[in-house]
C-alpha positions, 0 to 999 in steps of 0.5 A: 512473516508478513501478509500481502494483498493485491487489489486492482481496479479498471477505473484508477484515479489519476493521482495515487498520492491524492487518492490516498490523501483523500481516503486516509482520514476514514481508515481509523473507522476500519482498524483498531488504534490507527496511527498514520506514519505517512503518505509519500509519492514513489517513482514507479509507473504512471503515478505511485504513492506509499501509504504507511500506518500502524494498527492493532490486530489480535494483540499485535501492532501491525505495520502496513505499507499500501502501495497504490499505482497506475499502469494503464488508463484502465488499470490501477493496483494496490499492493498492501504489505502487513507485518508485525511492527517488531519484524518490519525492518527485517521483512522490508526486503521481502516487500521490495522483492515482491514489488520488483517482481510484480508484472501488471496485466496492462501497461501503457 
């Protein structure tokens, strides 16, 4: 099973991809055995980017996808999905279902 975390801000950056690229180098300071898998733009809302990495936690290799996106000038979100690397492929459909069902409180 995976874990999901949703965060929001009232001051989103105008480019989710550029924002993830700017903060990515510091991630290794906060997690064990960080390995960048990539940061890619996605076609969703005003701006969207998926940042994926691997890390170690409690003797388990974790695969993380952090989707950052902006739905309004005063609302940005990150949906972070964390799953054991060995279960990533089997659990990926859950991430897609969660994202498709997400209803932001502000759009426009």
